[in-house]
N, C-alpha and C positions, 0 to 999 in steps of 0.2 A: 515367392514371388518377390524379387529385392524395390520393394517399393519404401522410400523415405518419408515421403510425403506425399498426400493426396494428387493425382496428375489431373492436369487442369483437361478440361474436352470444351469444347466450343460453346461460347456463350453460359458456360456452367457457373462461374463465380463461385467456387467453391472452398477455396483453399482456405487455409488458416493463415490471417494477414495481419498488417499493421498499416497506422497512419499516424501521423503527426503536423502539427501546425506549424505556420512561421513564427518568429520569437513574439511578434504583439499578438498573434493568436493564442499560443501558448500562455503568454501572460493574460490575457483575458480569460483562459479558459480556467486557468489557475484560482484567478480570483472568484469564480464562480462555483470551483469545488473544492473548496478548502480541506487541507487534512487536517481540521480543528475536532474541537470535542463537540457533540451533538446539538448544542445550543446555536452552532452557528446555522442550523439548518431546521431548526424549531423541534428537534426531537429530544430525548429524556437525556440526562447525565447517564453517562456509562456505569455501570456497576462497578463495585469493589472486585466482583469474579473477574468482570471483562479486562479491567485494569491488570488483576494478578496475572492472569494466564496470557496476554499480551507481554506481560514482562518477562516473564517466563521464556515465553516461546521466541522473542526477539532478542531478548538481552542476556538470557540464562540469569535471570534474578529471579532469588527467592525469599522474602523477606521473614526474616527470625521473629519470634514474638515480641523480643526485646531487642532495641535497636539501641547504637550507640552511635555518635555523631561521625565517628569513623565509618561505621555501615552505609550512612547516608551520603556521606562523601563519595564515596566509592560506586555507588548507585548513580550517583547525579553524573559522574563520568562516565561510566558504562551506557548510560541513556543517551547522553549526549556524544558519546564517542570522543571524547577528548584525552588528548596527548598533552603531556607540556611542550612547549616549543623549543626549550633549552633548561638545562639543569642549572638554573641560577637564582631560584627561590633558598630562603633562607627560614626555618621556623624553628622557635624556642623550643618544641617539644616533639619533633620530628625530625629523623637523620634520612639522608639519601640511604638507598638501600632496604629501608622497611618498607614492608609489602603497601602501607598506604602513602608513601611520600609521591609517586608519580600522579597519582589520583588529585592529591591535596594540592601539589605545584601546578598542574592542569588547573583546576578552579583558581588558585591563588594567580595565576597569569591575566585570567581574564575578570579579575575582578569581582569572583564570586564569593570568596574567602578573603575578606581582607585584614585578618588581624595574623599576628606573628605566632598566635600560639593556635594549635588546631585543636587540642583538647579531645584527641581521637578516643579516649575509651570513657567519656562522660557520657551519661544518657542522655539519647537525643530528646530535647523538648520540642513541643509543638511549634512555638515560637521562633526556635532555630530551625526546624526543616523548613517553615516559612521565608524566613530571612534568605536560606539558601535558596530554595527553588524560586523566589522572586526575582533574584539577581542572576540565577542560571536562566531564566525566562525572558531575560530582557526588558524588564521593566523599571527597574532602578531609576532611571530618567525621569520616568512619569512620577513615580514616587516622590521622588525630591522636589516635585512642585508643588506638593501639598501643603498648603499653610496649615496651622495648628487648629483655626477652626474647623478647617475642612477632614484633618486626620482624627479628629475628636468625634467627629460628626459620625464617621465611617465605625469607629472603632464602638460605638454605643451597639451596632449591630453583635459584636461580640459580648456585649455586656462588660465591656472595660472603661473605665472611668480614666481619663486622660488629663493631665500627666501623672497622675496617683498611681495607676496602673493595678488598683483593688490590691496595694501593698507591694506590687514589684514596679518600682519605679521605672519610667519608659524614657528613653531619650528622645527626641524628636524624630531623629532619623528609623528609630526602631517604630515609632507609631506611625510613621510615612509609608513603611515596608509593610506593616500589616493592614493599613488601610488603602494600598493600591493592591495588595492580596482580594480583598473583601469585594471591592469595587469593579475589578476586573474580571471577577470569578475564579481566579487562581484558587482559591480558597471556595469551596462550594458552598452554599448557603445551608447545606445539611449537617455543617460541621460548625454553623454559627453557636448553637446551645452550649454544645458540649467542651467547645475550646476555654482553655483555662491555660494562664500564662504560669510557665514553671512546670506542667504538667508532662510526663512523658508520652513523646510522641507515639502510637500504635503502630502496629504494622499494617492495619488498615488504613489510620489515617497517612501513614508515609507512602504506600501504593497509591494513593487518590493523588496526593501531591505531585508524585514520580508521572502520574497518569494525566494529569493536568500538564505538568513541564512539557512531555513529549507531544500534547495537542497545540499549546501555545507556540513549539518551535515546529510544526507542520509536518511530526514524524509520529502521528499515532494513527488511525484508520483513516481512509483517504476514500471517501462517498458523497455521493450526489443528493441520497438520502435513504427513506426507506419504502418499500413497495407499497405502504398505505397513507403516505405525507400525498397531501391534496396536488402539491405542486411536484411531484415526481416527473409526471408527464413531460412538462414544460423544461425542466430542467435536464431531463435525457437528451430533448429535440438540441438544445442548446449546445449542450456538449458535443453532440455528433458534428452539429453545422459548424462547430468551430475547429473540427477536424480537417487536415490536409494529407495529402500523399507527403509523407517523410524521406529525406533524402541525407544518409547516413554514408558517404564516401570510403571512409575508411574500414565498415563492416561488409559494406556491399561488394567491395571490389575482391572481397574473399569469397562471400556467398555467392556471389554472381557467376564467379569462375567454378565454384562446386558445380553449380546450377549446369554450364556448360559442358562440367566433364563428366554430368550424370551420376557426381555423388550423393547428389540430393535432386527430389525433384519439385522441391518448393520449399521457401522459409518465410518466416515473419519477420517484420521488424517492429520493436515496442519500446516505450519510454519509461523507464522504471518508475519516471515522478508521478505517473499517475496510477501505480498500481494501488491496490486497495490495501494491502497490508491486513486481511482479513484472519480472524481465527483458522488455521487450516483444517480444523476436525468438523467444522460448521458450514466451511464455504465450498462452492462451486465456482468454476469459469465457464462459459459459455460464449461461443464464438458464432458470427453470421456476417451478412452484409448491408442486411436489409432493414432500416431503422424502423418502419412499419410494424415489422416482426418482434421487434422489441419493445415496442409499445405494447402491443396485443399478449405478448407471453408475462409482462407484468401485470396486465389486465388480469390473465388467468391465474397467475398466483392469489391474487387479490380477491379474486373472486371463489379461489379456493379455500380461503382463509389462511394461507399463508403469508407470514411476516419475514420480511429478510433486507438487509442492507444492500442497496444498490449502487454499484461504481462502474462506469463507462472507461473502460481502457482502450484508447486509440490503437489500432493496429492496421499495419499494410503488408499485405499479401504478396509474394514475388513467385513467379512460376513460369514455364517455357510455353509460348505461344507458338505455334507451328503454324509455319506459313502458309499449308494447304486448307487452313480454316478460314483464309481469306482476308481482305485488310482490314485490321482492327480498327475500331472506332474508340478515337480516344475522347475523353471527357477530364475536368477537373479531377476525378478520382479515379480515373483510370488511362495509365500512361502505358505505355511501350518502346522499348529500344531495339533496333535490330542488333543480331550479332551475327558473327562471322560467317555461320552456316545458311544465312537467311531466315532462319526462324527469329523471334523475337522475345526477350525478357519483359513480361508483363508485371505492373506494379499496381495492384487495386486496393481500394478504401474498402477496409472492413474495420469490425470491433470486436472487442470482449466485454462483455457482461459479467462482473464478478457478484456471486450472492453470498452474503453473510446470513442463514438461517436461524432462526431463534432456537431451536432445538436439531438435534441430528434425526430426530423422525422426521422433519420436515423436510430435512435435506435429501432424506432416503425417497421421500414421497414426489421429490422434484422428478425423478425418471419415471414414475408411472404417470405423471401429467403430460411431460413430454411424447413418450409413446402413445397415448390416446388423442392428443391434441396439436402435438408439433412435427411429427413423423411421417413424411409419406410412404404409404404402402402398394400404392397404386396410382396410375396418372390419372388427376384430376380428383383426386380422392376427397369426398366431402368432411365437414366436420372438423377442419384443421385449421388453425390460424394462418395468418399471411405469409406465404413464401416459406412454408416450411421444407424440408428438405428430407430427401431419402436418407441420409445418414448426417442427423443433427452430430454437432460437435460440441461436448461440455465434458469437463475432467475435475477430479478431485485430486489434491496433494495428499490425501491419506486414504489407506485403502478402503473400499467401501464394498457390500456386498453386489455382487452382479455385474461390477466394471471389471474391465480387462488392464492389465499394465502393460503400459507402453513407456517411450523414452524419452527424452528430449535433450537436444543437443544444442550448446548455448554459448555464442560470444559475444562479449560487452566491451563497448566504448562511453566513456563515461556515464551519462543514465540512460544511453539507447544500448540494445542489445537485439541480436538477430537469433533466432531458433528455428530450429527445424525437428518436426515430431518423427519416429520412426519405430520400428519393430526392436523389442529389447536384444536379439541377436545383432542388429544391426550398429548399435552405438560403437563401439570399438573400430569396427571399420570408418564411419564417418567422421569422429572424433581426431583419427589418424589422418586420414585425407584433410581435414581442415588444417590440421598443424602443417604437413608438408606445404600446402597451397600457400599458410604463412606462420614461419617456425616460429615467431614471437607472441602467435594468438595462445589464449587462456583459453579452452575448450571446458565449459561446466555440462556434464551429464548426470542425470539422473533420471531417477522411476517415478510414474505418475499413473494414475489410474482413470480409464475413460470410457464412454459409454460402449455396448459391443457393438453398434451400427457404425460408429466411427472405426472402432479397430478392423473391423471387417473391409472397412473402406480401405484401410493402410494394408489390407491382404490383396487389394484389388478387386473388390466388389462394390461397383459404382451404383449398385440398387440396394 
């Protein structure tokens, strides 16, 4: 059966979907769901291993046990994805064409490296790493507001006597930058007692600074909170209420035509700015349309001793609504547009919840809980959480036992993307069809693993 996406049945509200809000709502939600370090929502500081894994997975950065200034400069450029604006820089000790030149020039052009000497081969000291990270985190203007007394006070937390610097004389600028790193939390409190001027920066120290830098720039994991946070339900509701149906004409013109031609039976629209950026080995994504279901699902995990980070990713689903189903009822979260053959394209507000579990064992247990408490096996089945589906949808980007492999076909415009799930043997046909509809479109196709009930749904089993 050639099914690229779940076929909508009347009143079923079953597709994988997307939603997004107006610019105002987007700004409001972003302020309430920051992609910053865990301190932003009261949870603990990320561990060194979390930062290491994130750097490896997202930037292919593996830190050596002994770092040079050049290593750290290269890593900062990688994490912020910085490229030089023009080849107009000049260093006393680094020439164009050398491997580090582009990274150093990119940092120099943004005021992160301010000296004409890079000293790339010199050992990276802890203070040098902080100086670079602070400027890369866009905190230097704040730092330079510090009068001497305020800087000196903050440096006592590092057991540093300013201006003497415990034998390492500090300029006012250096003192200001270290002090601001302390006060803002860029340098976590766990590293205060061990900090020493002139001391080589360890790989652990450097990994934490790079992770903190990503947090300050909004590029680390993005989530509302954790399953066991007291305010997680409130945050979940607020995030959901801020959603609105998204319209991205450049994407929809392609995938709506794909719907009309039966190339796909449905698609989602999503916004990558809400992506959780979780560790793929520990995370799952769960799709639904009822916020009460999400609240009860989190309560279920909590009651079963499961701990996980939680992110709500807005999503709008698009599918064909057949004219014989009757006149569709439109709301703020459900719109239809009539097409040439008298049918409609329907757009429905839904969501994905991304979970990052504390352990792989907890990730594996999630399916057991869904099968027992969140999957219908008969009409009016008792003992299930609200609005449970016949075929719940959740998936992993890494292989997991008892899940089935399917494919995604994705096209992107700016931060937005449209995607359609399919059976693996349909990927090439869908990708080629999308390219035919829009020769300039870049189609990203990849495999992932989904629960068996949803896989059966793609095969045409609607129960």
